N, C-alpha and C positions, 0 to 999 in steps of 0.2 A: 504494500499500499504506500502510495507516495504522498507528498504533501499537497493539499489543494493549491492551485495557483493564487486564488484569492478566496480564502475561506469566508464563509457567510456567518458562521457562529464558532467562537473559540472560548476555552476556558483558559485564563491566564493565572498561573500560580506564581505569587510574588512572596519572597521570603521576608522575614523582619528586617534583614539588611537593606531592603528597598526603602525603609521608612526613617533610616538613620544615615548620618554621614559615615564615610569609611573608618572602620576601626573604632567606632562608637557605639553607644547603646541608646535607648530611649527613642524619642520621636523628634526628628528634624523636619519642621514644615517646609523648609526649602526643598529637601529630598522629596517629600510627599507631593508638593506642588510640581515638581519636575516629572514626577510618575503621572500625576493627574492630567497634566497638560497633554502629554503623548497619548494617553488613553482616550481622552475626550476628543482629540483630533481624529483618532482612528474610527471612533464611534460615529463621528459626523460624517464619515466616508461611507457608512452603511454597514459597518461590521458590528455583529451582536457580540457583546463582550460580558462574560462572567468572569469575576475575579475571586480567587481563593487566597486569603491572607495567611501568612505564618505570623508568629507572635514572638520569635526568638529575640528581637530587639529589646524586648521587655522581660520575658521570662520563658525559658524552656522547661517544660515539666520534668522530663527525664534528668536534665542536669540539675535542677533545683532539688529534686529528691536526693540525688547523690551526694549533695553537700548538706542536706538537712534531715538527719535521722528522725526527728520528731514528726515529719510530714509523711502521711500515707502516699504511696505512689499514686494512687487514683486521684487524690486530692491535688497533687502537684500537676497532674495532666488537666484537671479542671481549671486550675489557675492559669495554665498556658493557654487553654481555650478562651479564657476571659481576655488574655493579652490580645488575641486576634480580634476581639470585638473593639477594643480600644483603637487598634489599628484601622479597622474599618470605619469607625466614627471620623477619624482624622481624613481618611482618604475620601470618604463620602462628602464632607464639606469642601475639600479641595477640588474635586471633580465638578461639583455644582458651581463653585466660584469660577471654574474654567468654562462654564456654560453648557454643562450637559447634565440631564436629569439621572438620578440614581435610585436605587432601592438597596437598602442594607437588610440582609436576611441572615438569621442566626439559626443554628441546628438545635438550639434549645431556647426556651421561652425567655425573651427579655423584652417584653411588650413595650416598655416605657421608651426604649431607644431603637428598636428594629422590628421587622416583621419576622414571624416564624417562617422557616423554609418549608415550602411545599413545591413539589416539582412542577405542577401545572401553573401554579401562580408565577414561579420564576420564569417559565417558558414565555408566558404571557407578557411579562415585563420585557423579556428580550424582543419579543415580536413588536412591541410598541416603541422599541428604540432605546430603552433604558439600560444603563450599565447596572448590572447587579453585582453586589459585593456580598460574599459568601463567608461569613464568619463562623467561628465555634467548631471548625473541623467537621467531623461526622456527628458531633453531639456525644461521643463516648470516649472514655479514657483508653489509653493503650493504642490509639490509632493516630498516626501522623497526619499532618495537613497535606503531604504528598498524596497519601492514600484518599484523603477527602477529595483532592483535586481530581484524581483519577475517577472516583465514584461520581463526582458531579458532571464530569465530561461525558461519562456514559449516560447518565440519567437525563441530561439536557440535549443529547444529540449533538455535541460539538463535533467538528471536523478535525480538530487537533487540540491537544493539550500543550501549551507553551509554559515553560518553566524558566523564569527569570532569575539568574545567579549571578555570582561575583566573578565567576570564570568564563572563559570563552566557550566552553563546552565540556564534553566528556573526555578525560585523558586517561592514558593507560596507568598513570600513577599521579600522585600528588605533585602538580607542577611547581609548587611553592618549595618542595623538599627534593624534587628530582628533576633537574633541568634537561634531562633526556626524555622526559615523559612526552608521549605522542598524543596529539589531539586528533580524535576520530571525528570524520565528517558524518559517517553513517555507522549505525550499529543495529543488530537485531536484538529483540527483547531477549532471546536465549543467550546471546553473548554477553549482555549486561548481567544476567543471572549467573552464568557459569563463571564470569571472571570477577563476579561480586563487586562490580564497579559501584561505588557509594554516591552517586550522584542523586538517587532517589532510593527510597526503601524498597526492598524486594516485594512486598505486598502490592505496591502501587505499579510496579513494572509488571508483575504477573497479572494484575487486573487489566492493565492496558493491553498486554500481549494476548490475553484469552479473548478479547473483544476487537482486536485489530485497531486500537486507538493510537494513532501516531503522536509521538512526544517530541518536542524540539526544545533543546536545552541551549540557552545563549546568554551572553553577558549583557545584563541590562545597563551596566555603567557606560558602555561604549555608545557615544552619541548617536542617536538615531537608530539604534538596534531595536528598541522596543516597537517603534512604529513600522520598521521593516518586517519584524516578525509577525506583528498583527496583520500586515498586508499580504502575508504568505510568502515572503522571500526566504530563501534558503540561507540561513546563518548557523553558526554553532554546529551542534550535533543532532542528527534526525535519528530517532529510534523507531523502527518498523519492524514488520515481520521478515 
């Protein structure tokens, strides 16, 4: 399966790193506005966009549990899910300031700030041209936001799952530690699993592979890359069958 030349509907997975300055934590509204402007422009060109947010700029559940013995692991994961809602609220305001309507939807009830996620309602928002922001992962602990992005891609009938990262794509090894690491332009789902390449968790890759959902990994910090990816241009690494 190849990447559509101009996808009609995409799911964009943005990590928490998209919400802060390089090597920092928290929320930088300059970074959020930069992200929002590119997404809004692409939506104005007719691309239906659903965004799944990570929350690592605020708190990663697994890492928090590892350094805090008093916290149950399930509690730490719920805390991480709440971090994605905080990011979603910031991105929602930024996109609307950039001139495009949005809906923030959560996988668990937070009626004061967001709509509950229902697939049919989410599809209707996309059809009306709204950017939907999907927070809270899948609503369950022990499930990554990568897996949530794969799940929503399949539920919403997306043509491609785009993952924005801080590296240029999938490498044979950590390029920061190994200068000889090779950047792959294409990979199969099977190769990612067999080589245990850690660009996404194994469950999310398996889910995409089972249903032939193409995944493109790219560097969101490279100027213009996000808009290029949303328009269907081949950049970074494409994972297909």
